C-alpha positions as CSV (number, residue, x, y, z in Angstrom):
1,X,0.0,0.0,0.0
2,X,1.0,3.6,-0.5
3,X,-0.7,6.7,0.8
4,X,1.5,9.6,-0.4
5,X,1.7,9.6,-4.2
6,X,-0.5,8.6,-7.1
7,X,1.0,8.7,-10.6
8,X,-1.9,6.8,-12.4
9,X,-3.9,9.8,-13.6
10,X,-3.1,12.6,-16.0
11,X,-0.9,14.3,-13.4
12,X,1.2,13.2,-10.5
13,X,-0.3,13.9,-7.1
14,X,1.4,14.3,-3.8
15,X,-1.0,13.3,-1.0
16,X,-3.9,14.3,-3.2
17,X,-2.4,17.6,-4.4
18,X,-1.5,18.0,-8.1
19,X,2.1,19.0,-8.6
20,X,1.0,21.8,-10.9
21,X,-0.8,23.3,-7.9
22,X,2.3,23.0,-5.8
23,X,4.3,24.9,-8.4
24,X,1.6,27.5,-9.1
25,X,1.1,28.2,-5.4
26,X,4.9,28.4,-4.8
27,X,4.9,26.0,-1.9
28,X,8.6,25.2,-2.3
29,X,10.4,22.1,-1.0
30,X,8.9,22.7,2.5
31,X,5.4,22.3,1.0
32,X,6.5,19.1,-0.8
33,X,8.0,17.6,2.4
34,X,4.7,18.5,4.2
35,X,2.8,16.4,1.7
36,X,5.2,13.5,1.3
37,X,6.3,13.2,5.0
38,X,3.2,14.4,6.9
39,X,0.4,14.0,4.3
40,X,-1.0,17.5,4.8
41,X,-0.6,21.0,3.6
42,X,1.5,23.0,6.1
43,X,1.3,26.7,7.0
44,X,4.0,29.0,5.5
45,X,6.1,29.3,8.7
46,X,6.2,25.4,9.0
47,X,7.4,25.1,5.4
48,X,9.9,27.8,5.8
49,X,11.3,26.2,9.0
50,X,11.8,22.9,7.2
51,X,13.7,24.7,4.4
52,X,15.7,26.6,7.1
53,X,16.7,23.3,8.6
54,X,17.9,22.0,5.3
55,X,20.0,25.2,4.8
56,X,21.8,25.1,8.2
57,X,22.4,21.3,8.0
58,X,23.5,21.2,4.4
59,X,27.2,21.0,5.2
60,X,29.8,21.5,7.9
61,X,33.1,21.3,6.1
62,X,35.2,18.5,4.8
63,X,36.5,17.2,8.1
64,X,33.4,15.5,9.4
65,X,33.1,11.8,8.9
66,X,30.3,11.9,6.2
67,X,32.0,14.5,4.0
68,X,35.4,12.9,4.5
69,X,34.1,9.5,3.4
70,X,32.4,11.1,0.3
71,X,35.6,12.8,-0.6
72,X,37.8,9.7,-0.2
73,X,35.3,7.7,-2.3
74,X,35.2,10.4,-5.0
75,X,39.0,10.5,-5.2
76,X,39.1,6.7,-5.5
77,X,37.1,7.2,-8.7
78,X,33.7,6.0,-7.4
79,X,30.6,7.3,-9.0
80,X,28.3,10.0,-7.4
81,X,25.8,7.5,-5.9
82,X,28.5,5.3,-4.4
83,X,30.4,8.3,-3.0
84,X,27.2,9.8,-1.5
85,X,26.2,6.4,0.0
86,X,29.6,6.1,1.7
87,X,29.1,9.4,3.4
88,X,25.5,8.8,4.3
89,X,26.3,5.5,5.9
90,X,28.4,7.3,8.6
91,X,25.3,9.1,9.9
92,X,24.3,7.5,13.2
93,X,24.3,8.1,17.0
94,X,27.7,9.9,16.9
95,X,27.2,11.9,13.7
96,X,23.8,13.5,13.0
97,X,21.8,11.2,15.3
98,X,21.9,13.7,18.1
99,X,18.8,15.5,16.7
100,X,16.4,12.7,17.5
101,X,18.1,11.8,20.8
102,X,17.9,15.5,21.9
103,X,14.3,15.7,21.0
104,X,13.5,12.6,23.0
105,X,15.6,13.6,26.1
106,X,14.3,17.2,26.3
107,X,10.7,16.1,25.6
108,X,10.8,13.4,28.3
109,X,12.1,15.9,30.9
110,X,9.6,18.6,30.0
111,X,6.6,16.2,29.9
112,X,7.5,14.8,33.3
113,X,7.4,18.4,34.7
114,X,11.1,18.5,35.6
115,X,12.7,21.8,36.1
116,X,15.7,22.6,33.8
117,X,17.9,22.3,36.9
118,X,16.5,18.9,37.9
119,X,17.0,17.7,34.3
120,X,20.6,18.7,34.3
121,X,21.2,17.2,37.8
122,X,19.4,13.9,36.8
123,X,21.5,13.5,33.7
124,X,24.7,14.1,35.6
125,X,23.6,11.5,38.2
126,X,23.0,9.0,35.4
127,X,26.4,10.0,33.9
128,X,24.8,10.7,30.5
129,X,25.4,13.4,28.1
130,X,22.6,15.8,27.3
131,X,22.3,15.4,23.6
132,X,22.1,18.7,21.7
133,X,24.2,20.5,24.4
134,X,27.9,21.3,23.8
135,X,30.2,22.1,21.0
136,X,34.0,21.5,20.4
137,X,34.6,25.0,19.0
138,X,31.6,27.2,19.6
139,X,30.8,28.8,22.9
140,X,29.1,31.8,24.6
141,X,32.2,33.9,23.5
142,X,32.2,32.4,20.0
143,X,28.5,31.7,19.2
144,X,27.3,29.5,16.3
145,X,25.5,31.7,13.7
146,X,23.4,28.7,12.7
147,X,21.9,28.5,16.2
148,X,21.1,32.2,16.3
149,X,19.3,31.9,12.9
150,X,17.2,29.1,14.4
151,X,16.5,31.0,17.6
152,X,15.4,34.1,15.8
153,X,13.1,32.2,13.5
154,X,11.5,30.3,16.3
155,X,10.9,33.3,18.5
156,X,9.4,35.4,15.7
157,X,7.5,32.9,13.7
158,X,6.3,30.0,15.9
159,X,2.9,30.4,17.6
160,X,4.3,28.9,20.8
161,X,7.7,27.3,21.7
162,X,7.6,26.0,25.3
163,X,10.1,23.2,24.8
164,X,12.5,25.6,23.0
165,X,12.3,28.0,26.0
166,X,12.9,25.1,28.4
167,X,16.1,24.2,26.4
168,X,17.3,27.7,26.7
169,X,16.9,27.6,30.4
170,X,18.9,24.3,30.4
171,X,21.6,26.1,28.4
172,X,21.9,28.9,31.1
173,X,22.7,26.2,33.6
174,X,25.2,24.2,31.5
175,X,27.0,27.3,30.2
176,X,27.5,28.5,33.8
177,X,29.6,25.3,34.3
178,X,31.5,25.7,31.0
179,X,30.9,28.2,28.2
180,X,31.1,25.7,25.4
181,X,28.1,23.7,26.8
182,X,25.7,25.7,24.6
183,X,22.5,24.6,22.9
184,X,24.1,23.5,19.6
185,X,22.5,23.5,16.2
186,X,21.3,19.8,16.6
187,X,19.7,20.6,19.9
188,X,18.1,23.9,18.7
189,X,16.5,22.2,15.6
190,X,15.4,19.2,17.7
191,X,13.5,21.1,20.4
192,X,12.1,23.5,17.9
193,X,10.8,20.7,15.7
194,X,9.0,19.2,18.7
195,X,7.3,22.5,19.3
196,X,6.5,22.7,15.6
197,X,4.7,19.4,15.7
198,X,3.0,19.9,19.0
199,X,2.0,23.6,18.9
200,X,1.0,24.0,15.2
201,X,-2.5,22.7,15.8
202,X,-2.1,20.3,12.8
203,X,-1.2,17.2,14.7
204,X,-2.6,15.4,17.7
205,X,-0.1,14.8,20.6
206,X,0.0,11.1,19.6
207,X,0.8,11.9,16.0
208,X,3.5,14.4,17.0
209,X,5.2,11.9,19.4
210,X,4.9,9.2,16.8
211,X,6.8,11.2,14.1
212,X,9.6,12.0,16.6
213,X,9.8,8.3,17.6
214,X,10.0,7.2,14.0
215,X,13.1,9.3,13.5
216,X,11.8,12.3,11.5
217,X,14.6,14.5,12.8
218,X,17.2,12.2,11.4
219,X,15.4,12.5,8.1
220,X,15.9,16.2,8.2
221,X,19.6,15.8,8.8
222,X,20.0,13.2,6.1
223,X,18.2,15.2,3.5
224,X,20.0,18.4,4.4
225,X,23.5,16.8,4.5
226,X,22.9,15.0,1.2
227,X,23.2,18.4,-0.5
228,X,26.6,19.0,1.1
229,X,27.9,15.5,0.3
230,X,27.0,15.9,-3.3
231,X,28.7,19.2,-3.3
232,X,31.9,17.6,-2.0
233,X,31.7,14.9,-4.6
234,X,31.4,17.5,-7.4
235,X,34.1,19.6,-5.9
236,X,36.6,16.7,-5.9
237,X,35.8,15.9,-9.5
238,X,36.1,19.5,-10.5
239,X,39.5,19.8,-8.8
240,X,40.6,16.5,-10.4
241,X,41.9,15.2,-7.1
242,X,43.8,11.9,-7.2
243,X,43.5,8.9,-4.9
244,X,43.5,9.9,-1.3
245,X,46.1,8.4,1.1
246,X,46.2,9.5,4.8
247,X,49.5,11.0,5.9
248,X,51.7,8.7,8.1
249,X,52.4,11.5,10.6
250,X,48.7,11.7,11.5
251,X,48.5,8.0,12.4
252,X,49.5,6.4,15.7
253,X,50.9,3.0,15.0
254,X,50.4,0.8,18.0
255,X,52.1,-2.6,17.6
256,X,51.5,-5.5,20.0
257,X,54.6,-6.4,22.1
């Protein structure tokens, strides 16, 4: 069974909407995602936030594992799809997967009526990281422009954002301990997306939770980062880069005695 597209008639339809209507009404990729992922027409701010997420997650330089793998595969002469796949297959709990985990952690704390302080204390007692908090380079003194973009959009465009405000209170507590324990871009998108689903009036609470649990936030990251990985593949081909070999002086050789 399928419930999102129908190509049998005179025109392709996405969740019952003709593609000519989507183009004529300038719904953009956000509108398309609304129909294909959520089976409904979304308000403008919802569509624009989806597109904003794709913009800020599209790439984060060549050093991260996914881009690195794509580059190495491209320089080995692999085709676009193979190179892209090698990068996408690195996405998981340590790379990109923080979005869904952050959404689940913050939602669970908020729904159980924990205070931001209690949430931080409980996570420390369990010796667990708060997903979506912390950055290796960015800090209060060196803020991440991507996070500011997300914050500004949420505060000016969302009807309500209680979980987002909760996360900002958590950030005040964590950055008091160390200035790089900021709400990072993964965390910002994650909690904002929960508010988007819960507070838009388009989804029941059960539907909103179900979409989070099925990994919809990982889908946002995968779709966004695919654009960057393809860019790295094209870039390597354009630069005519040869086969990659990692430099010896960057490897610690540990031989058994």
